[in-house]
C-alpha positions in Angstrom: 92.4 84.1 94.4 90.6 87.4 95.0 92.0 89.9 97.5 89.1 89.5 99.9 89.6 85.7 100.1 93.3 86.2 100.5 92.7 88.6 103.4 90.3 86.2 105.0 92.8 83.3 104.7 95.6 85.4 106.1 93.4 86.4 109.0 92.8 82.8 109.8 96.5 82.1 109.6 97.3 85.0 111.8 94.8 83.8 114.4 96.3 80.3 114.4 99.9 81.6 114.5 99.2 84.1 117.2 100.4 87.1 115.2 98.2 89.6 117.1 99.5 92.8 115.5 99.1 91.5 111.9 95.7 90.1 112.9 94.6 93.6 114.1 95.6 95.2 110.8 93.9 92.6 108.7 90.8 93.0 110.7 90.9 96.8 110.2 91.2 96.2 106.4 88.3 93.7 106.4 86.2 96.1 108.5 86.8 98.9 106.0 85.9 96.6 103.1 82.7 95.5 104.8 81.8 99.1 105.7 82.1 100.1 102.0 80.0 97.1 100.9 77.3 97.9 103.4 77.3 101.6 102.7 77.1 101.1 98.9 75.1 97.8 99.0 77.6 96.2 96.6 80.1 93.3 96.7 83.6 94.7 96.1 85.7 93.4 93.2 89.5 93.4 93.3 89.7 96.9 91.8 87.5 98.3 94.5 89.4 96.5 97.2 92.6 98.1 95.8 91.0 101.5 96.0 90.1 100.9 99.7 93.7 99.7 100.4 95.2 102.8 98.7 93.0 105.1 100.7 94.0 103.3 104.0 97.7 103.5 102.9 97.4 107.3 102.2 95.7 107.8 105.6 98.5 106.1 107.4 101.2 108.0 105.5 99.5 111.2 106.5 99.3 110.0 110.1 103.0 109.1 110.2 103.9 112.7 109.2 101.6 114.2 111.8 102.9 111.9 114.6 106.5 112.6 113.7 105.7 116.3 113.8 104.2 115.9 117.2 107.3 113.8 118.4 105.1 110.7 118.9 107.5 108.1 117.5 105.6 105.2 119.2 102.4 106.0 117.3 104.4 106.7 114.1 106.0 103.2 114.4 102.6 101.6 114.7 101.4 103.4 111.6 104.5 102.3 109.7 103.8 98.7 110.7 100.3 99.0 109.4 101.6 100.5 106.1 103.8 97.4 105.7 100.9 95.0 106.2 98.7 97.0 103.8 101.4 97.2 101.1 101.7 93.4 101.2 98.3 93.3 99.6 99.0 95.8 96.9 100.6 94.9 93.5 104.3 95.7 93.0 104.9 99.4 92.6 106.0 100.6 89.2 109.3 102.4 88.7 109.6 106.0 87.6 110.7 105.1 84.1 107.7 102.7 83.6 105.3 105.4 84.9 106.9 108.1 82.6 106.5 105.7 79.6 102.8 105.1 80.5 102.3 108.9 80.9 103.8 109.6 77.5 101.7 106.8 75.9 98.5 108.2 77.5 99.3 111.8 76.4 99.8 110.7 72.8 96.7 108.4 72.9 94.4 111.2 74.3 95.9 114.0 72.2 96.4 116.1 75.3 98.4 119.3 74.8 97.6 121.5 77.7 97.0 121.2 81.5 93.2 121.4 80.7 93.5 118.0 79.1 94.9 116.5 82.3 91.6 114.7 83.1 91.7 112.7 79.9 95.2 111.5 80.6 94.4 110.6 84.3 91.3 108.8 83.1 93.4 106.6 80.8 96.1 106.0 83.4 94.1 105.3 86.5 93.0 101.8 85.6 96.6 100.9 84.6 98.2 102.4 87.7 95.7 101.6 90.4 97.5 100.2 93.4 100.8 100.3 91.5 101.7 104.0 91.9 100.9 107.1 94.0 98.3 108.9 91.9 99.1 112.2 93.5 102.7 111.9 92.3 101.6 110.8 88.9 99.2 113.8 88.6 102.1 116.1 89.4 104.2 114.5 86.6 101.3 114.8 84.1 100.9 118.4 85.0 104.6 119.1 84.7 104.6 117.3 81.3 101.6 119.3 80.0 103.1 122.6 81.2 100.6 123.2 84.0 
């Protein structure tokens, strides 16, 4: 089942079950997906849906930090709830050891030796890690490994 269909089915279930908070988050997700489809005049596949979900997740994590810095725990709690709902639609996160193994494999496959070759490594890893790891953290690891 595609992610869009799963989201739609979960929205219907949340409506029937009266889960108003979950319903609101699912509607936000579907609205973001629809906006991207309209803007780009395309129909999103699962990979593109994952990219939208990752972007929404990153935005909420940033918001949590800002709300906590401003002592607005009520708003931070709402963002954390939304993070939980969004993460339910992402694939299981990979562990650090698995990510390191994939980085090493990508470095050897691309022949990367300096930080200038980082783009090649990221290009190989992105399809494998999309939705399964924080690419910012992965980029830091690659840079560290390549001596950047």
